[in-house]
Structure formats: C-alpha cells, structure tokens
C-alpha positions as CSV (number, residue, x, y, z in Angstrom):
1,M,39.4,36.6,8.7
2,K,36.5,38.4,7.5
3,K,35.9,35.7,4.5
4,R,35.9,32.8,6.8
5,T,33.4,34.7,9.0
6,I,31.3,35.2,6.1
7,L,31.5,31.4,4.5
8,F,31.0,30.4,8.2
9,I,27.6,32.3,8.5
10,A,26.9,31.0,4.7
11,A,27.4,27.4,6.2
12,I,25.4,28.1,9.1
13,L,22.2,29.3,6.6
14,L,22.7,26.7,4.3
15,L,22.4,23.9,7.6
16,A,19.1,26.1,8.9
17,T,17.4,25.8,5.7
18,A,18.5,22.1,5.3
19,G,17.1,21.5,8.7
20,S,13.8,23.2,8.0
21,A,13.1,21.8,4.7
22,F,10.9,19.2,5.3
23,S,9.0,20.9,7.4
24,A,8.9,24.6,5.5
25,G,6.2,23.0,2.6
26,T,7.9,25.7,0.2
27,V,9.2,23.4,-2.7
28,K,6.9,24.1,-5.6
29,P,8.0,22.3,-9.0
30,D,7.1,23.2,-12.4
31,Q,5.8,19.5,-12.9
32,L,5.4,16.6,-10.4
33,R,6.9,13.0,-10.6
34,F,3.6,10.4,-9.4
35,M,4.8,7.2,-8.4
36,A,2.0,4.7,-9.0
37,G,2.3,0.8,-8.5
38,P,3.2,-2.3,-10.9
39,P,1.5,-2.8,-14.2
40,G,-1.7,-5.0,-14.1
41,G,-2.8,-3.7,-10.8
42,N,-5.3,-1.0,-9.6
43,W,-2.3,1.1,-8.8
44,F,-1.1,1.3,-12.2
45,A,-4.4,2.2,-13.7
46,L,-5.9,5.2,-11.0
47,G,-2.0,6.5,-11.2
48,G,-2.3,7.4,-14.8
49,A,-6.0,8.8,-14.5
50,L,-4.9,11.1,-11.3
51,A,-1.8,12.0,-13.5
52,D,-4.2,13.1,-16.1
53,L,-6.6,14.5,-13.7
54,W,-4.0,17.1,-12.3
55,T,-2.4,17.7,-15.6
56,S,-5.8,18.6,-17.2
57,K,-6.8,21.3,-14.0
58,L,-4.0,21.6,-12.3
59,I,-0.1,20.9,-13.1
60,P,2.0,18.7,-15.6
61,T,2.0,15.4,-13.4
62,T,3.8,12.3,-15.1
63,S,2.8,8.3,-13.7
64,I,5.9,6.2,-13.2
65,T,6.2,2.9,-12.0
66,G,6.7,2.0,-8.3
67,G,6.1,0.2,-5.3
68,A,4.8,0.9,-1.7
69,V,8.2,0.9,0.0
70,A,10.0,2.6,-2.8
71,N,7.9,5.4,-2.9
72,I,7.7,6.4,0.7
73,I,11.9,6.0,0.2
74,N,11.3,7.8,-2.9
75,T,9.4,10.6,-1.5
76,H,11.5,11.1,1.8
77,N,14.5,11.4,-1.0
78,G,12.7,13.7,-3.4
79,K,13.1,11.5,-6.1
80,G,9.5,11.8,-7.0
81,E,6.5,14.3,-5.4
82,F,4.3,12.0,-4.3
83,G,2.9,7.9,-5.0
84,F,0.9,5.4,-3.8
85,S,1.6,3.4,-0.9
86,N,0.0,1.8,2.2
87,T,-1.0,3.6,5.5
88,S,0.6,1.4,7.8
89,M,3.7,1.1,6.0
90,V,3.8,5.0,6.2
91,A,3.7,5.2,10.4
92,V,6.5,2.1,10.1
93,G,9.0,4.6,7.5
94,Q,8.2,7.8,9.7
95,K,9.7,6.0,12.8
96,A,11.7,3.4,11.2
97,S,10.5,1.1,13.5
98,D,10.6,-2.1,11.4
99,A,12.7,-3.1,8.1
100,P,13.3,-2.1,5.4
101,F,13.3,1.8,6.6
102,K,17.3,2.2,7.6
103,E,16.4,5.3,8.8
104,P,13.2,7.7,9.5
105,T,11.6,8.8,6.5
106,G,9.8,12.1,7.7
107,N,9.7,14.1,4.5
108,A,7.5,11.1,3.3
109,T,3.8,12.4,4.9
110,I,0.0,11.5,4.1
111,M,-1.8,13.3,1.4
112,A,-5.2,11.3,1.5
113,N,-6.2,7.8,2.6
114,L,-7.8,6.6,-0.3
115,Y,-9.6,3.3,-0.2
116,T,-9.3,-0.1,1.9
117,Q,-6.8,-2.3,1.1
118,Y,-7.3,-5.8,1.6
119,T,-4.7,-8.6,1.7
120,Y,-6.1,-11.8,-0.1
121,F,-4.1,-15.5,0.4
122,I,-6.0,-16.9,-2.6
123,A,-5.4,-20.5,-3.0
124,R,-6.1,-23.2,-5.4
125,K,-9.7,-25.2,-4.2
126,D,-8.0,-28.5,-5.3
127,F,-5.2,-27.9,-3.0
128,V,-7.2,-26.7,-0.4
129,E,-9.1,-29.8,-0.2
130,K,-6.6,-32.4,-0.7
131,H,-5.1,-31.1,2.8
132,G,-7.9,-30.2,4.5
133,I,-6.5,-26.8,5.6
134,K,-9.3,-24.4,6.7
135,S,-6.9,-21.0,7.5
136,V,-3.4,-19.3,6.8
137,D,-3.0,-20.2,10.1
138,D,-3.7,-23.9,9.7
139,L,-1.1,-24.0,6.8
140,V,1.4,-22.6,8.5
141,A,0.8,-24.7,11.5
142,R,0.9,-28.0,9.9
143,K,3.9,-27.0,7.8
144,I,1.7,-27.9,4.5
145,A,5.0,-28.2,1.3
146,T,3.0,-24.8,-0.4
147,R,4.3,-23.5,-4.0
148,F,3.5,-19.8,-3.0
149,A,3.6,-16.5,-4.4
150,T,3.7,-12.8,-3.8
151,L,4.3,-9.2,-5.7
152,K,8.0,-8.5,-5.9
153,T,10.1,-7.1,-2.7
154,G,9.5,-3.6,-2.4
155,T,6.1,-3.9,-2.9
156,G,3.4,-3.1,-0.5
157,S,2.1,-6.5,-1.0
158,E,5.3,-8.1,0.2
159,F,6.0,-5.9,3.2
160,I,2.4,-7.0,4.8
161,V,2.3,-10.3,3.6
162,N,5.9,-10.5,5.7
163,G,4.2,-9.0,8.1
164,I,1.6,-11.4,8.3
165,F,4.1,-14.2,9.0
166,K,6.2,-12.5,11.2
167,A,4.3,-10.9,13.4
168,G,1.0,-12.9,13.4
169,L,2.3,-16.8,12.5
170,G,5.2,-16.7,14.0
171,V,7.2,-17.1,10.7
172,A,10.9,-15.3,10.9
173,D,11.8,-15.9,7.3
174,Y,9.0,-17.4,5.0
175,R,11.2,-18.0,2.0
176,K,13.3,-19.8,4.2
177,E,10.8,-21.9,6.3
178,L,8.0,-22.3,3.2
179,K,11.1,-24.2,1.6
180,E,12.3,-26.6,4.5
181,W,8.8,-27.8,4.2
182,G,8.9,-28.8,1.1
183,G,7.5,-25.9,-0.8
184,S,8.6,-22.7,-3.2
185,V,8.2,-19.4,-3.0
186,E,8.8,-16.7,-5.9
187,Y,7.6,-13.1,-7.1
188,A,5.3,-12.5,-9.8
189,S,3.1,-9.5,-11.2
190,Y,-0.7,-10.1,-10.5
191,S,-1.3,-11.2,-14.3
192,S,2.0,-13.6,-14.0
193,G,0.7,-15.0,-10.5
194,A,-2.6,-15.7,-11.8
195,D,-1.6,-17.5,-14.9
196,L,0.8,-19.3,-12.5
197,L,-1.9,-20.2,-9.9
198,A,-4.2,-21.7,-13.1
199,D,-1.8,-23.9,-14.5
200,N,-0.8,-25.7,-11.4
201,H,2.3,-24.3,-10.8
202,L,1.5,-22.7,-7.4
203,D,-0.6,-23.4,-4.5
204,V,-1.1,-19.8,-3.4
205,F,-0.8,-16.9,-4.6
206,A,-0.7,-13.8,-1.5
207,F,-1.4,-9.9,-2.5
208,S,-2.9,-6.7,-1.3
209,V,-5.6,-5.3,-3.2
210,G,-8.8,-3.0,-3.4
211,K,-11.7,-4.6,-1.7
212,V,-13.4,-5.0,-5.4
213,A,-10.5,-6.4,-7.7
214,S,-10.9,-7.3,-11.0
215,I,-7.4,-9.4,-10.4
216,V,-9.2,-11.9,-7.9
217,M,-12.3,-12.2,-10.3
218,Q,-9.5,-12.9,-13.7
219,I,-8.2,-15.4,-11.5
220,E,-11.4,-16.8,-10.3
221,S,-12.4,-17.1,-14.0
222,Q,-9.6,-19.5,-15.0
223,T,-9.3,-21.8,-12.1
224,D,-11.5,-22.9,-8.7
225,I,-9.8,-21.1,-5.8
226,V,-10.7,-20.5,-1.8
227,L,-9.8,-17.5,0.0
228,L,-8.1,-18.6,3.1
229,G,-8.7,-16.3,6.3
230,L,-6.5,-15.8,9.4
231,E,-7.8,-16.2,13.0
232,Q,-8.4,-13.0,14.6
233,A,-5.7,-13.8,17.3
234,T,-3.2,-13.6,14.3
235,L,-4.9,-10.4,12.9
236,D,-4.7,-9.0,16.6
237,K,-1.0,-9.5,16.6
238,I,-0.4,-7.9,12.9
239,G,-2.7,-5.0,14.2
240,E,-0.2,-4.6,17.2
241,A,2.4,-4.6,15.2
242,Y,1.7,-2.3,11.9
243,G,-1.4,-0.8,12.7
244,T,-3.7,-2.6,10.6
245,V,-7.0,-3.5,11.2
246,T,-9.5,-6.7,10.6
247,F,-11.5,-6.7,7.3
248,T,-14.1,-9.1,6.1
249,V,-14.7,-10.6,2.7
250,D,-18.5,-9.4,1.8
251,P,-20.0,-12.6,0.4
252,G,-21.0,-11.5,-3.4
253,I,-18.3,-9.7,-4.5
254,Y,-16.2,-12.9,-5.7
255,K,-18.2,-16.2,-6.4
256,S,-15.8,-17.8,-4.5
257,V,-17.0,-16.3,-0.8
258,T,-20.9,-16.9,-0.7
259,E,-23.0,-16.7,1.9
260,K,-22.9,-20.3,2.9
261,D,-19.5,-20.0,3.3
262,P,-17.2,-19.4,7.0
263,V,-16.6,-15.9,7.5
264,V,-13.3,-14.9,5.9
265,K,-11.2,-12.2,7.6
266,V,-8.0,-10.8,6.4
267,V,-5.4,-8.1,7.2
268,G,-7.0,-4.7,6.7
269,D,-5.4,-1.5,5.3
270,Y,-5.5,1.7,3.2
271,T,-4.4,2.4,0.3
272,C,-2.9,6.2,0.6
273,I,-1.3,9.0,-1.5
274,V,2.4,9.8,0.3
275,V,3.7,13.1,-0.3
276,R,6.5,15.0,0.2
277,N,6.4,17.4,3.3
278,D,8.0,20.1,1.9
279,L,6.0,20.6,-1.1
280,D,4.0,23.4,-1.2
281,E,1.0,23.5,1.0
282,Q,-0.9,25.4,-1.1
283,L,-0.1,22.9,-4.3
284,V,-0.6,19.8,-2.0
285,Y,-4.4,21.4,-0.8
286,D,-5.2,22.1,-4.7
287,L,-4.4,18.3,-5.4
288,C,-6.4,17.4,-2.9
289,K,-9.5,19.5,-3.8
290,V,-8.8,18.3,-7.9
291,M,-8.9,14.5,-6.8
292,H,-11.7,15.0,-4.3
293,E,-14.0,16.7,-6.6
294,N,-13.5,14.6,-9.6
295,Q,-13.8,11.1,-7.5
296,D,-17.0,10.1,-10.4
297,T,-14.3,10.5,-13.6
298,L,-11.4,8.5,-11.5
299,A,-13.8,5.8,-10.4
300,K,-14.0,4.9,-14.0
301,A,-10.4,3.6,-14.0
302,V,-10.8,2.1,-10.5
303,V,-14.2,2.1,-8.7
304,D,-12.7,1.9,-5.2
305,I,-11.8,5.6,-5.2
306,Q,-16.0,5.9,-4.7
307,E,-14.8,5.3,-0.5
308,L,-12.5,8.3,-0.8
309,S,-14.0,10.3,2.5
310,P,-13.1,13.8,4.2
311,A,-13.7,11.8,7.2
312,T,-10.9,8.7,6.9
313,A,-8.7,10.9,4.3
314,I,-6.2,11.9,7.3
315,P,-5.2,8.5,9.7
316,G,-5.2,9.2,13.4
317,G,-3.1,8.4,15.8
318,A,0.6,9.7,15.8
319,I,0.8,9.5,11.6
320,K,2.2,12.8,10.5
321,S,0.0,13.9,7.5
322,H,1.3,17.0,5.6
323,P,-0.4,20.3,5.8
324,G,-1.9,21.4,2.9
325,A,-3.6,17.9,3.2
326,V,-5.0,18.4,7.0
327,R,-6.3,21.9,5.9
328,Y,-8.1,20.9,2.8
329,W,-10.0,17.6,4.5
330,N,-11.2,19.6,8.0
331,E,-12.1,22.9,5.6
332,V,-14.6,20.3,3.5
333,L,-15.5,18.0,6.5
334,K,-16.8,21.2,8.4
335,K,-19.0,22.2,5.6
C-alpha cells in the first residue's frame, strides 16, 4: 500500500511537471538546434550566419534546413530549439485554427519579428501580355490556364500562397482548380523555380521572401517578368483570416517595378524566430541580445536583418511571445 501511494504521488508530480513544462522556461541545453529554411533562400543564408554568431559569442548552435510549418511543430515538440517562421503562421499554430496544425502549438512562441516578408507572384511578361492580365485576381477570375509553381508544402511560402487562394480568392483547392483550368501545379526550390520560369516551363512562380530579395533579381536577369499584385479587397480578406497586412513594392528595388507602373500591392507578413517557450528565460534573453548587438555583421549575409527593431520585435495582439524575449526587447525599447 505504501509503495502504491508513493508511485501515485510520483505520477501526480510527473504530470504536474509535464503540464507546466511549456511555461516554466527552465530547459537549458548544452547546444542549440536552429531550424532555418530551404537552400537558396534568405532563411538558409541567415540561419548559418546566426548559428555562427551564437556559437562564437554564447552557446554552440547548429543550423539545419527546415520550413515555416515544420519549424513551428518541431519547436513545439522540442525537436529543435528555435527557427524561422512567419508571424501569421505562429498565430495560427498557437490556436490550431487552420490546417496544417492539428493541435495547438503552445510551446512555440515568438522570440523576435526580424523583417518584413513579401509574397510575390512573379509572372513571365510574355504570358501577362498575351492574356492581358492585370493582377492575380484577374488571372483567377478568368480561370486562365497557368503553369504555376510555389515552394514545397510545409514552407511558409506554400502556406500563405494556399491562404491567398483560399481566403482571398475563393479557390478552396488551388492544386485541383488550376489543373481543371488547363494549367499545372508543381513545387520547386527558389533556384529551380527561377530556372523553370526562365526556360518557359512555368508561367507564374509564387513565394514569400524579404523586401529586397536576390532571387527576384536573379529571375529578372534571366527573363522579362511582371510582379502581379492583389486587389485591396482580396488583401483585406486574407488579413482577416491570417493576420497579414498589405505591403506595396517600392519602385526601384526591382527593374520590373518602376515609378511609371501601377502600384503593386502584396500580402505582407514578418519573418520571425519561433522559440521553445520552455527554454530558459535568461538564455533566450541573451540570444536576443547577441543577435541585436550584431545586426551589422548579420546584414552581410542578409541585408533585411537591418529591419530588426525593438519597436516591432514583439508582435501585438494575442500572439504569445517568450518571456525572455519580451524582457529583452522591452528593456532596449525603454533606453
């Protein structure tokens, strides 16, 4: 009887510990696993630079490939300590309000909003001119046969592209419907998608990336393109569903968008770092500190990191952020 009582008490304590693990902030590994993105993109380059920085100044950190959805799920489950994602996607995961999240990912919280994220629909200019296309809305409304590609499922790009079609354009399953219109859908890396577009094997390639993206410039150097925007009413619907905002593409960043062209409006979000909420509070504080104090070094890898600011590092609304991150960014903001 005494033994049974001891086992019962031990079980209760174990359950209590497990239940509070996500909020305790006490896990402090000897080394960290940072989940970046697919090769060829900004996330891959910046992930390596961040891992090298943290390793040299704070704690051994390895950078591995990843994707925005997988990084949230793996952070929540402790299969990695932190990684890149999109702020809107973290919000969806915390509530499990939409696929691909089957259950709330409450242990995946925000460490910092890093820089703005633009979702570009890049179309071959000859395709646009042939059909007289003015926007993505126009392409969908007229059900134009389109050879379309985005990044693979599980990435932030595919998640938000799916959301654009679903919530904004009323296309429940873009994979099915684009094929029914006589087009095709495939998944490609940044570099392979650029090559397919240049070789006239694609008409439109859509993906999310930073405001100033070398991959867009690479595509422009290979073929004539048009950046297709979205109507404001469509952008508002997407924002209501996913918490995204509207960004405009500044003329002069890319040669395909000039002062003479109509304003190009796209889905706006943030690239963020998602981190285990049960990770040690002081460790997360220090990770933020090292990153913030070395922005100039990191900008050599990806210039967009210069956008990191204490004023926007912690998102508003109901999105949960790590206590160590909140403490650091609030302290810096008050100085």
